[in-house]
C-alpha positions as CSV (number, residue, x, y, z in Angstrom):
1,M,-8.2,-35.5,-15.4
2,M,-10.6,-33.1,-17.1
3,I,-11.6,-29.9,-15.5
4,K,-15.2,-29.0,-15.9
5,P,-16.4,-26.6,-17.3
6,G,-14.2,-26.8,-20.3
7,I,-11.8,-24.1,-21.5
8,S,-14.3,-22.9,-24.2
9,A,-16.9,-22.1,-21.6
10,L,-14.3,-20.4,-19.3
11,E,-13.0,-18.2,-22.1
12,K,-16.3,-16.4,-22.1
13,C,-15.8,-15.4,-18.5
14,V,-12.8,-13.1,-19.3
15,E,-12.4,-10.2,-21.6
16,D,-11.4,-11.2,-25.2
17,G,-11.2,-14.8,-24.1
18,C,-7.6,-14.3,-22.9
19,R,-6.3,-17.6,-21.5
20,Y,-3.5,-15.9,-19.7
21,I,-5.9,-13.9,-17.6
22,L,-8.0,-17.0,-17.0
23,V,-5.0,-19.0,-15.9
24,T,-3.8,-16.2,-13.6
25,M,-7.2,-15.9,-12.0
26,A,-7.5,-19.6,-11.4
27,A,-4.0,-20.0,-10.0
28,K,-4.4,-17.0,-7.6
29,R,-7.8,-18.2,-6.4
30,A,-6.5,-21.9,-6.1
31,R,-3.7,-20.6,-3.8
32,M,-6.3,-18.9,-1.6
33,L,-8.4,-22.0,-1.5
34,G,-5.3,-24.1,-0.6
35,K,-4.8,-21.9,2.4
36,N,-8.2,-22.9,3.8
37,D,-10.2,-20.1,2.2
38,D,-13.9,-21.0,1.9
39,C,-15.2,-22.0,-1.6
40,M,-18.1,-19.7,-2.7
41,V,-19.9,-22.5,-4.8
42,S,-20.6,-26.1,-4.2
43,C,-18.1,-28.4,-5.9
44,D,-17.7,-32.2,-6.0
45,S,-13.9,-32.0,-6.0
46,D,-11.5,-31.3,-3.2
47,N,-8.9,-30.0,-5.7
48,P,-8.4,-26.2,-5.2
49,V,-7.9,-25.7,-9.0
50,S,-11.2,-27.3,-9.7
51,K,-12.9,-25.2,-7.1
52,A,-11.4,-22.0,-8.5
53,V,-12.5,-22.9,-12.0
54,M,-16.0,-23.6,-10.8
55,E,-16.1,-20.2,-9.0
56,I,-14.9,-18.4,-12.2
57,S,-17.5,-20.1,-14.4
58,C,-20.3,-19.2,-11.9
59,G,-19.2,-15.6,-12.0
60,K,-18.1,-15.4,-8.3
61,I,-14.5,-14.5,-9.2
62,G,-13.6,-11.7,-11.6
63,Y,-10.9,-9.2,-12.3
64,K,-10.6,-5.5,-13.1
65,P,-8.3,-4.6,-16.0
66,V,-5.7,-2.0,-15.0
67,K,-5.1,0.8,-17.5
68,F,-1.7,2.5,-17.3
69,E,-1.5,6.1,-18.3
70,E,1.6,7.1,-20.2
71,K,3.2,10.4,-19.2
């Protein structure tokens, strides 16, 4: 099964194209969708991961990088 949009398009949605951040965002959102959270975009699939990826690609889901200060 192919997830659309592809990974190259999704990498543009996160800082520096970091796949780790992308996977973490998709997994966290998919868990929320699996617990009957409403999808923010229309999607043909019932799969929570596909819905999460579509939301990320549409810019509905994002993240804030956390900067730790050293003492």
